[in-house]
C-alpha positions in Angstrom: 2.4 17.4 -2.5 4.3 14.8 -4.0 3.6 13.1 -7.2 2.3 9.7 -5.9 -0.2 11.9 -3.7 -1.5 13.5 -6.7 -1.5 10.4 -9.0 -3.5 8.6 -6.1 -6.1 11.3 -5.5 -6.6 11.1 -9.4 -7.1 7.5 -9.4 -9.3 7.5 -6.3 -11.6 10.0 -7.9 -11.7 7.9 -11.4 -12.3 4.7 -9.2 -15.2 6.5 -7.3 -16.9 7.7 -10.6 -16.6 4.5 -12.2 -18.0 2.7 -9.0 -20.8 5.1 -8.7 -21.4 4.7 -12.6 -21.8 1.0 -11.9 -24.2 1.7 -9.2 -26.5 3.4 -11.4 -26.3 1.1 -14.1 -26.6 -1.9 -12.0 -23.4 -3.2 -13.4 -21.6 -5.1 -10.7 -18.2 -5.6 -12.5 -17.9 -1.9 -13.1 -18.6 -1.4 -9.3 -16.0 -3.9 -8.4 -13.3 -2.3 -10.8 -14.2 1.1 -9.4 -13.7 0.0 -5.8 -10.5 -1.5 -6.9 -9.3 1.7 -8.7 -10.4 3.8 -5.5 -8.4 1.2 -3.1 -5.3 1.5 -5.4 -5.6 5.3 -5.3 -5.7 5.6 -1.7 -2.8 3.3 -1.3 -0.7 5.5 -3.7 -1.9 8.7 -1.9 -1.0 7.1 1.3 2.5 6.1 0.1 3.1 9.8 -1.4 2.3 11.1 2.3 4.6 8.8 3.8 7.5 9.4 1.3 6.7 13.3 2.0 7.0 12.8 5.7 10.4 11.0 5.1 11.6 13.6 3.4 10.7 16.3 5.8 12.1 14.5 8.7 15.5 14.1 6.5 15.3 17.9 5.8 14.8 18.7 9.7 17.6 16.4 10.8 20.1 18.0 8.2 19.0 21.5 9.1 19.4 20.7 13.0 23.0 19.2 12.2 24.2 22.0 10.4 22.9 24.3 13.1 24.9 22.3 15.6 28.1 22.5 13.5 27.5 26.2 13.2 27.2 26.6 17.0 30.3 24.4 17.7 32.4 26.8 15.3 31.4 30.1 16.9 33.8 31.0 19.6 32.6 31.0 23.0 31.8 34.4 24.6 33.3 35.4 27.8 31.4 37.3 30.6 32.9 39.5 32.9 
């Protein structure tokens, strides 16, 4: 889990609590601010997931290239 995912989850949870408090008290402004914070948190979480997916792909490609290089350097086995 990336830092962005964690921060996004926290912002989403805080926004959800803020929105709910606004609903309970009838405060439309607090509801709107909470919904805004929720949306920001969800976006940040999504960005963190996308960043992690990119890092995973980069790691997989690097590993595959290293394996290909290692295979090319091994001498071929001759069968009788």
